[in-house]
N, C-alpha and C positions, 0 to 999 in steps of 0.2 A: 503493499497500499502507500503511495506516495503522500510524503508529509510536506506541509509547509514548515520553512523555518519557525521554531517556537520561539526564538531569539529577538526575532524583528522587534523592533522597538516602535509600538503603536501605541498611540496617546486614547484611552478611552473616553468616547464621547457620547454615552448614555444610550438613548434610541436613536436609532437612523433607521430610516426606509429607504432603499436603494432600488430603483426602476431601472432594471437591466434590457436595453431598448433592442428590439428584433434586427436593425441594423447594426448595431455593435456586439451581438452576441456572437462567440466562436462557435462553430459547429463539430468541433473536434471532442471526443470524449475525453481528451488529458486535461492537464492542469491547465487555467485562466488564471492571469494576473489578479483581475477582480478579485475571483473566488479566492484567490490565496491572500487578497487583503481583506477581505471579511472575514476569513477564518482567523488571520492576526486579530482582529477587531473583538470578534467575539471571545478570543483568549484573552484579550486585555479588559475583558469587562461590560464591552458595549452589548446593547440588546438591538441584533439587528433583522430586520425583516426584508427579504428579497423578491422584488415582483417583476414578474418578466413579460416580456413582448413575445413577440413569434411570427408579424406579418409576412415578410420573405419568405417563410418556411409553409405559412399558410397558402399564400400563393401558389407556391411548388404544390403541394398536395392537392388544391383545386384544378390547377392545371393538368395533373397527373390522371385525376378522375373525370377530365373533359368538361370541369363546371365552369363555368364563365365567370371572372372576376369584371363587376361593376361598382363603381364608384359613387357617392353624391354629395359634394362638399369635402371629398377627402374619405369620407366614410362607408366603409365595405358593406352593400346592399348584401342583409344576409337572410335568404332564403333557409327553408327546415335543411334542405341539403348539406348550404355551405355553414349554416351551423352544427350539423355533425361533425363535419370536417375540422372546422375549427376548434371546436370542444375535444377532437381527439389529438388535434396535434398540441393545443395548449395545456390541456391538461395528463396526457398521458406522454406522446415523444418529447416535446420540449421540457415538461415541468422533470421528468424522471431523468430525462439526460443529465440537469443542472444538478439534482438528487445525488445520481451517481457522482460525478463530478466533483462535488463538494465530500460525499463519504470517503471519496479515493484520497482527498487532502485534510481527511481527519475532524471534518465539520460535522456535528450529528444534525444532518439536514432532514427536513419534513416535508412532504409536497401535499400541497393542498392547493384547492381552486377559493374564487370567491363565493362559490354555492357552498363549501362547507359552512356548516353552523349558520348560515344565511349572514355570512359575513359581510358580502354586498347585496343588498337588494335593490333592484333597477324597476325606472318605468318604460314605458315607449320613450323614444325620441320624441322631440316637438312635430319633424316631419315622419314621424316612424312608418305610418303607412306606406311609404314608397321606402325605407331602409328596412321591412322586415324585423328579425331577431335584434334589432341594435337598439340599447337601451342607453337611460340616464341614469347614475347613482342617485338612489333616493336614501338611503339609510346606508352606514356603517357599523358595522358590530365587531368590537376588538375582542371579544371574550375568548375565542379560541387562541390568538395570536397571543395575548397574552398569557393563557394558560401554557402556551409550548414555549414562549420565552422564559416563563417563571422557572420550568423545568430543566433550562438549559438549551432548549433547540433553535436551529436555524429555521424559521418558517419561509419556504417557497412558494410564493403565490401566485396561480394562474389569474389572469384577470379576467374571469368569465363570472356575472352574476349571475340573481334567481328572481324570478318575478314573484311579488306578493301571491302567496298562497302557493308557491313553491311548483305552479302549472308547467312551467319550461325555464331554460336557462335563457340570459341575455347574454348579447357579445356588447363590450363595454371598451373604451376607450382604455390602453392599459396605465397611460401617463394620469389620466383624471382616476383611474383608479388607486394607484400607487397615491396618489397626492389624495385621497379621501381616507386610505389608511393612517398616513402619516397625521394627518387633521384629526381625527378621532383619537388615535395614538397621544397626539400631542407631542410628537418627535422631536427630539434636538435636532435632526437635520433631515432635511429630505435632499436625495441628490438622486437628479436623472441622469444617468449615463447615456451617455450616445455616441455617435461619431465624428463630431467638431468638439474644439475644445472650450467652446462658449457660444453665446449669442453675440452675432456680429450687427452692428448698423449698417455695414455693406461689406457682403460675401465678397467682394471682388478686392477689399482692402483686409489684410490679416493685421492690421495694425489698429482697427477698429473695434476689438473687441469689447462686450461691455463688462464692466467690473463688480456695479449693484445696479439695480432697481427695488423702487419700493412694489409695494401691490399695486398701486395704483400706475404707476410708470410701467410696470409689464404689462397691465391687460391694453394701455394705450399703446405701446409698441406693438403689441401682437394683433392689434388690429390694424396697423399700417402694412404699408407695401412692401417697407425694407423688411418686414419678418416671414422668412419665407413658407411656405403652408406647413413642411413636416415639423420646423419650428416651432408653431403656436401654438400644438396643443400642449410641447413639454412647458411652454413659458407659462400658458396659461392654468397650467397643472400646478407649475410652480408657486403662483399667484395664489391658488385657491386652496395649495398646502398651508400657506404662511398666513392666510385670512381664516382658514378652520381651526387653528391652533397650534400648528408647527411653527418652532421658533424661527428657522431661515429655511431655505429651498437654494439649489445649488445645482447647473447644468455644467456638464463637463463631459470631457471624454472616455474613453475606456482606456486610458495607457496604465502601465504598470505604476500604481501606486497613485491614481485617479481621487481615491475620495479621500486621502488625507490631502494631497495638493490642494483640492477643492478646498476644503476646511482651512487650507491656509492661503486661500486667494486666487489659484489658479483655475477661476469658473465665474461664471456669473452668479452672482446671489443674488437670491431674493428675500426681503426681509419688511419687517414691518417700518 
């Protein structure tokens, strides 16, 4: 079994919710730098929740089954067949791949989804008739997460929600799912790990990175043309997490030491 360096000096930062984006996630079963850092954080005494995405792999799985992918305003239209594939990829393939990778690093990981224990309850999106089984998070119940964290486990959460009454699942935005959990946990840090180092005012100018935004500034920037479409949900999620009770949110890359670097300033920080 591969073991991470247990002697690495990592500062414990209380409760941390990490969103590992589908575009940033490695596909190999072997060790990933982000997971090694999460293991070090856990050993240092932090209570870490890992929420993962999986859009690219869902796209591939749908294509393999000849199920067309259609999006409206960046959201995947989710009919019954698409929901079945989405649930299989997120809750089984990707979730358990991450659990295996964590266990190989000596991290006591447990894979769950937002459906378990009615952790995430969703309602239809405002334009839900067109989007099918796409939901907006209505409530976040962290009892299951707190129980797992209290027992020393790392919860690895697949971002699917359940309908009120448990009639069916909902496909929900992974960034907003992680933000809802960070807010409900009143996390010390919500870290959105993606494939860029931070938010930029001008994507063509690497010197235009934004160091810090207030909640209002983050929402305003996300509404503008300078914020590219894939960054909008991350920035809105960061703002939502802080507005809901998290102390601070960070958007950063998946480079080695990303979480510690983000907390030290190598990220876009959203704070009250």
